VMD Tcl script that draws the C-alpha trace (Angstrom):
set ca {
  {188.54 153.64 303.49}
  {186.09 150.82 302.81}
  {184.07 149.26 305.62}
  {184.47 145.57 306.46}
  {181.10 144.88 304.85}
  {182.06 146.68 301.65}
  {185.32 144.72 301.57}
  {183.36 141.47 301.77}
  {181.03 142.52 298.97}
  {183.89 143.62 296.73}
  {185.79 140.38 297.35}
  {182.76 138.24 296.50}
  {182.10 140.20 293.31}
  {185.70 139.94 292.13}
  {185.93 136.22 292.94}
  {182.59 135.44 291.25}
  {183.30 137.50 288.17}
  {186.74 135.91 287.73}
  {185.08 132.49 287.78}
  {181.98 133.14 285.68}
  {182.65 136.26 283.57}
  {179.04 137.23 284.38}
  {177.85 140.36 286.25}
  {177.22 139.63 289.93}
  {173.87 140.53 291.54}
  {172.88 141.04 295.16}
  {170.91 137.76 295.29}
  {174.00 135.73 294.34}
  {176.06 137.55 296.94}
  {173.44 136.96 299.65}
  {173.62 133.19 299.04}
  {177.29 133.06 299.97}
  {177.99 131.31 303.25}
  {180.23 134.10 304.55}
  {177.60 136.79 303.86}
  {175.18 137.38 306.78}
  {173.41 140.58 305.69}
  {170.31 141.12 303.56}
  {170.07 141.68 299.78}
  {168.84 145.23 300.45}
  {171.97 146.02 302.48}
  {174.11 144.42 299.79}
  {172.47 146.58 297.11}
  {173.26 149.69 299.14}
  {176.89 148.63 299.50}
  {177.10 147.85 295.78}
  {175.73 151.30 294.96}
  {178.30 152.90 297.27}
  {181.14 150.84 295.72}
  {179.99 151.88 292.26}
  {179.90 155.53 293.29}
  {183.44 155.19 294.67}
  {184.60 153.74 291.34}
  {185.30 150.16 292.48}
  {182.40 148.63 290.53}
  {180.67 149.33 287.26}
  {177.22 148.40 286.01}
  {176.62 146.71 282.68}
  {173.74 147.70 280.41}
  {172.41 144.17 280.07}
  {172.13 143.27 283.75}
  {171.41 144.72 287.16}
  {174.57 143.03 288.41}
  {177.94 144.69 288.83}
  {181.46 143.94 287.58}
  {184.77 145.10 289.06}
  {186.39 148.19 287.57}
  {190.14 148.54 287.08}
  {190.17 150.51 290.34}
  {188.30 147.64 291.99}
  {190.81 145.08 290.77}
  {193.68 147.27 291.96}
  {192.15 147.61 295.43}
  {191.52 143.86 295.51}
  {195.13 143.07 294.60}
  {196.63 145.59 297.03}
  {194.33 145.12 300.03}
  {192.13 142.03 299.87}
  {193.86 139.24 297.97}
  {195.45 136.51 300.08}
  {198.24 134.17 298.93}
  {196.85 130.97 297.46}
  {198.18 127.61 298.54}
  {199.00 125.71 295.37}
  {197.77 122.15 294.97}
  {200.18 119.24 295.28}
  {199.82 118.63 291.55}
  {200.78 122.22 290.70}
  {203.76 122.20 293.08}
  {204.97 118.84 291.73}
  {204.61 120.02 288.15}
  {206.72 123.10 288.82}
  {209.38 121.21 290.75}
  {209.52 118.39 288.21}
  {210.13 120.81 285.36}
  {213.41 121.81 287.03}
  {214.49 118.30 288.00}
  {216.09 117.58 284.61}
  {219.39 119.32 284.00}
  {219.05 121.43 280.87}
  {222.19 122.32 278.98}
  {220.85 125.43 277.27}
  {219.11 128.47 278.72}
  {216.75 128.46 275.73}
  {215.33 125.11 276.78}
  {214.78 126.40 280.32}
  {212.86 129.42 279.03}
  {210.85 127.44 276.47}
  {209.92 124.85 279.08}
  {208.97 127.54 281.59}
  {206.71 129.33 279.11}
  {204.93 126.11 278.15}
  {204.36 124.78 281.68}
  {203.19 128.14 283.08}
  {200.65 128.59 280.29}
  {199.36 125.07 280.97}
  {199.06 125.71 284.72}
  {197.39 129.11 284.52}
  {195.53 128.99 281.16}
  {196.95 132.44 280.43}
  {199.59 133.56 277.95}
  {203.13 133.26 279.30}
  {206.09 135.38 278.25}
  {209.65 134.66 279.34}
  {212.33 137.28 278.71}
  {215.96 136.22 278.92}
  {218.82 138.36 280.22}
  {219.44 141.53 278.22}
  {221.83 141.17 275.31}
  {224.30 143.74 276.68}
  {224.75 141.48 279.71}
  {225.44 138.35 277.62}
  {229.09 137.48 277.08}
  {230.91 135.06 274.80}
  {232.22 132.12 276.79}
  {233.79 129.92 274.13}
  {233.98 129.34 270.38}
  {234.64 125.89 268.96}
  {235.16 124.93 265.32}
  {234.73 121.26 264.58}
  {235.80 120.11 261.08}
  {233.41 117.62 259.49}
  {235.64 116.94 256.49}
  {238.19 118.86 254.43}
  {235.51 121.08 252.91}
  {233.15 121.90 255.83}
  {232.97 122.46 259.58}
  {230.57 123.42 262.37}
  {231.06 126.51 264.52}
  {229.73 126.27 268.09}
  {229.27 129.55 269.95}
  {228.59 129.38 273.69}
  {227.66 132.35 275.89}
  {227.91 132.72 279.65}
  {224.11 132.46 279.93}
  {224.13 128.97 278.39}
  {223.03 130.06 274.92}
  {224.46 127.67 272.32}
  {224.39 128.25 268.56}
  {225.57 125.94 265.80}
  {226.38 126.94 262.25}
  {227.65 124.84 259.37}
  {230.00 126.57 256.93}
  {232.44 125.83 254.12}
  {236.14 125.86 254.96}
  {238.03 128.16 252.55}
  {239.85 126.13 249.93}
  {243.46 125.25 250.80}
  {243.27 126.79 254.29}
  {246.14 125.39 256.32}
  {245.22 123.44 259.45}
  {247.63 125.56 261.46}
  {245.83 128.76 260.37}
  {242.48 127.30 261.40}
  {243.86 126.43 264.84}
  {245.49 129.86 265.24}
  {242.24 131.58 264.27}
  {240.26 129.68 266.90}
  {242.91 130.27 269.57}
  {242.99 134.00 268.85}
  {239.22 134.25 269.05}
  {238.98 132.42 272.37}
  {241.91 134.32 273.86}
  {240.72 137.79 272.83}
  {236.94 137.45 272.83}
  {236.18 135.20 275.82}
  {234.25 137.20 278.40}
  {233.48 140.02 275.97}
  {229.81 141.18 275.80}
  {228.18 139.99 272.57}
  {227.33 143.56 271.65}
  {231.05 144.46 271.40}
  {232.22 141.47 269.35}
  {231.85 143.10 265.95}
  {234.05 146.06 266.93}
  {236.83 143.87 268.35}
  {236.77 141.47 265.40}
  {237.25 144.31 262.92}
  {240.06 145.85 264.92}
  {242.11 143.77 267.33}
  {241.30 140.28 266.02}
  {241.84 141.33 262.41}
  {245.26 142.71 263.33}
  {246.27 139.50 265.12}
  {245.20 137.36 262.17}
  {247.32 139.50 259.87}
  {250.27 139.09 262.22}
  {250.11 135.38 263.09}
  {248.44 133.48 260.22}
  {250.14 132.51 256.99}
  {247.13 133.28 254.82}
  {245.27 136.20 256.34}
  {242.64 136.43 253.60}
  {241.52 132.81 254.02}
  {241.65 133.02 257.83}
  {239.52 136.17 257.84}
  {237.12 134.55 255.37}
  {236.75 131.62 257.77}
  {236.09 134.03 260.61}
  {233.32 135.82 258.71}
  {231.61 132.54 257.83}
  {231.97 130.89 261.23}
  {231.36 133.64 263.76}
  {227.88 135.09 263.75}
  {226.98 137.70 266.33}
  {223.25 138.08 265.84}
  {221.41 138.41 269.09}
  {219.92 135.10 270.27}
  {216.19 134.91 270.67}
  {215.45 136.56 273.97}
  {211.65 136.29 274.23}
  {209.59 133.11 274.47}
  {205.80 133.12 274.29}
  {203.46 130.21 275.00}
  {199.70 129.88 275.24}
  {198.77 132.76 272.93}
  {195.58 130.94 271.99}
  {194.55 130.94 275.66}
  {193.53 134.55 275.06}
  {190.99 133.37 272.49}
  {189.09 131.39 275.13}
  {188.38 134.54 277.14}
  {185.03 136.24 276.32}
  {186.64 139.67 276.63}
  {188.62 139.07 273.46}
  {185.96 138.30 270.87}
  {186.98 141.35 268.82}
  {189.21 140.11 265.97}
  {190.96 143.46 265.47}
  {191.72 143.69 269.18}
  {193.23 140.20 269.15}
  {195.28 140.92 266.03}
  {196.83 143.99 267.62}
  {197.57 142.10 270.83}
  {199.18 139.20 268.95}
  {201.36 141.61 266.96}
  {202.64 143.09 270.21}
  {203.34 139.68 271.78}
  {205.27 138.49 268.73}
  {207.58 141.53 268.70}
  {210.59 141.22 270.96}
  {211.41 144.86 270.20}
  {208.02 145.97 271.60}
  {207.64 143.46 274.45}
  {211.15 143.60 275.92}
  {210.85 147.21 277.20}
  {207.45 146.36 278.69}
  {208.73 143.28 280.51}
  {212.12 144.63 281.54}
  {211.74 146.35 284.92}
  {214.22 148.54 286.74}
  {213.02 147.00 290.01}
  {213.30 143.31 290.76}
  {210.36 141.39 292.21}
  {206.74 141.13 291.15}
  {204.65 143.82 289.47}
  {200.97 143.85 288.46}
  {199.72 146.13 285.68}
  {195.92 146.27 285.36}
  {194.08 147.57 282.30}
  {195.12 151.12 281.43}
  {198.15 150.85 283.71}
  {199.63 149.11 280.66}
  {201.09 151.80 278.43}
  {200.26 150.08 275.13}
  {196.69 150.52 273.92}
  {196.40 146.91 272.68}
  {196.91 145.76 276.30}
  {194.36 148.12 277.90}
  {191.89 145.24 278.46}
  {194.59 143.01 279.93}
  {196.41 142.40 283.16}
  {200.15 141.79 282.95}
  {201.89 140.23 285.97}
  {205.68 140.14 285.84}
  {208.22 138.50 288.12}
  {212.00 138.66 287.83}
  {214.45 135.80 288.07}
  {218.22 136.00 288.44}
  {221.16 134.17 286.92}
  {223.65 136.03 289.09}
  {225.03 139.53 289.28}
  {223.54 141.77 286.55}
  {221.84 138.77 284.92}
  {218.13 139.37 285.37}
  {215.26 138.04 283.27}
  {211.47 138.27 283.52}
  {208.59 135.79 283.60}
  {205.15 137.22 282.88}
  {201.50 136.20 282.64}
  {199.14 138.05 280.31}
  {195.39 137.63 280.60}
  {192.15 139.57 280.96}
  {191.68 142.02 283.82}
  {189.27 139.33 285.06}
  {192.27 137.27 286.12}
  {192.59 134.81 288.99}
  {195.12 137.07 290.69}
  {195.76 134.97 293.78}
  {196.58 131.86 291.76}
  {198.62 133.72 289.14}
  {200.70 135.53 291.77}
  {201.30 132.35 293.80}
  {202.42 130.36 290.75}
  {204.70 133.14 289.47}
  {206.22 133.65 292.91}
  {207.08 129.98 293.29}
  {208.30 129.71 289.72}
  {210.62 132.73 289.83}
  {212.19 131.50 293.06}
  {212.63 127.98 291.72}
  {214.08 129.27 288.46}
  {216.52 131.60 290.22}
  {217.79 128.86 292.53}
  {218.13 126.33 289.71}
  {219.94 128.65 287.30}
  {222.31 130.00 289.97}
  {223.27 126.45 290.89}
  {223.67 125.52 287.25}
  {225.90 128.47 286.33}
  {228.02 128.10 289.48}
  {228.88 124.63 288.22}
  {230.04 125.93 284.86}
}
mol new
graphics top color blue
foreach p $ca { graphics top sphere $p radius 0.5 }
foreach p [lrange $ca 0 end-1] q [lrange $ca 1 end] { graphics top cylinder $p $q radius 0.2 }
display resetview
């Protein structure tokens, strides 16, 4: 258990190092208004904190920097919620004031605004693909030779695809094909579409269309079941402005991780809702061992959970990052629930 004086010293060192990225010495601490004890006493406390593993000493300076253990103690026991500025609150609220017709736009906008507000890298993970269901399929003929297929999911994902209409396909067969798809596939998880199309839907087309071959050809061209993009990243170059990431190889490895939905999704997807903070080696991937990852969940309704995350150095402004993510996840949940209830 740390003494009140040690808590003060640790807090000052973390706050100063977050701001300056420079080791903090006893003289700088003694100049703080809230500090009333001597530099000699401060040095003793710093030595004790270092021995306990909360601080580490750099080779180039007599000052100290927080260790991962120090950051963890700061986050769990010292950090206080930060009151956001009016500008930050307005910027968050304004970003949700415009009704967005596609979930992708919500996630893209969220990633961009959060990276601007925090100066860290933002990652937004949409609901998992096994939770996403087909809501409606529309086929809109452009002329006798081509059409556009519009696929809409229950999460608001919308995809468009232009395709050629099979030659001499009867209008009645086109209409029957669309009706069969909407009747049999609406509400079905995207992950199961391929199986149902090759079994039940194929059988119904054989039974009810005049030209099964052309109807099935239209189906294969129009209906695409690839998983929609589920991960949005913004502010990757913010990492480059941090002195901790001057190593090109380290940055390359980190960028490769961030650009891979396959690698990032398991990291961001949490079994527990709420906010989680992973500091340094608490991150399981080696490329992220010098980083802090803060995640917060948002909800679109029952079993529809996504994640917003901030990635930065362990020397992160935790209070600000946590306050912004907390407000954002709540705002996003409320907005999306209202939106989908209106669907």
